C-alpha positions as CSV (number, residue, x, y, z in Angstrom):
1,M,-171.0,60.9,7.8
2,R,-167.8,63.1,8.0
3,K,-167.9,65.1,10.9
4,N,-166.2,68.1,10.1
5,F,-164.3,70.7,13.1
6,H,-164.1,74.5,11.8
7,F,-161.2,76.0,13.9
8,I,-161.3,79.9,14.5
9,L,-158.1,81.2,15.5
10,Q,-156.3,84.4,15.5
11,G,-153.9,85.9,18.6
12,K,-154.6,89.8,17.6
13,G,-158.2,90.6,18.8
14,G,-160.7,93.2,15.9
15,V,-159.5,90.3,12.7
16,G,-162.9,89.1,12.8
17,K,-163.5,86.0,15.1
18,T,-166.2,85.7,16.4
19,T,-167.9,87.1,12.8
20,V,-166.5,84.1,10.7
21,S,-167.5,82.0,13.7
22,T,-171.2,82.9,14.0
23,F,-171.8,83.0,10.5
24,I,-170.2,79.4,9.7
25,T,-172.4,78.3,13.4
26,Q,-175.4,80.3,12.0
27,Y,-175.2,78.1,8.2
28,L,-174.6,74.7,9.6
29,K,-178.4,75.3,12.8
30,D,-180.1,77.2,9.5
31,Y,-179.2,76.5,5.6
32,L,-177.3,73.1,6.3
33,K,-179.9,71.8,9.7
34,Q,-176.9,69.7,10.6
35,D,-175.7,68.9,14.4
36,Y,-172.9,71.3,15.5
37,M,-170.9,72.2,18.8
38,A,-170.1,76.1,19.0
39,I,-167.4,76.5,21.9
40,D,-165.9,80.1,23.3
41,T,-162.8,80.0,25.0
42,D,-161.6,83.6,24.6
43,Q,-160.3,84.1,28.4
44,V,-160.9,87.9,27.8
45,N,-164.1,88.5,25.8
46,A,-166.2,86.0,25.4
47,S,-169.1,87.7,22.7
48,F,-169.0,84.7,20.5
49,A,-170.8,83.1,23.9
50,K,-173.2,86.3,23.7
51,F,-175.7,85.0,21.5
52,K,-178.0,82.5,23.1
53,A,-179.8,81.3,19.6
54,L,-176.4,79.7,19.3
55,N,-175.8,77.8,22.0
56,V,-172.5,78.4,22.1
57,E,-170.7,76.7,25.1
58,T,-168.1,79.0,27.2
59,I,-164.9,76.9,28.1
60,N,-162.5,78.4,29.9
61,V,-158.8,76.4,29.3
62,M,-156.6,78.7,31.5
63,Q,-155.8,78.9,35.0
64,D,-152.4,81.3,36.1
65,N,-151.4,80.0,32.8
66,I,-152.1,77.0,33.3
67,I,-154.3,73.9,30.5
68,T,-157.4,72.7,33.5
69,E,-158.9,70.0,33.9
70,A,-162.1,71.3,32.4
71,V,-160.1,71.2,29.3
72,K,-158.3,68.1,29.7
73,N,-161.0,66.2,30.6
74,S,-164.9,67.4,30.2
75,T,-164.1,69.4,26.9
76,L,-162.7,65.9,25.3
77,L,-164.9,64.0,27.1
78,K,-167.9,65.9,25.3
79,L,-166.2,66.3,21.0
80,S,-164.9,62.9,21.3
81,S,-168.7,61.4,22.1
82,F,-170.1,64.3,19.4
83,I,-167.9,62.3,16.4
């Protein structure tokens, strides 16, 4: 089975990233009945992670303007095992 990755990215706030992410995740979960991994990396306002029914994981990708070890190690391992 082919795996797809959907990245919702935009530096500006208030443009609908959480809305689009929620719609895509609900579609995968409820309509297509597919396995998915949902990750919220927003350091300031992790609103996507507040949708508990979607099992969104929050990952801190930066600390003091440096990429954290969690991103370098565990997150990449999780993604590679999901593939």
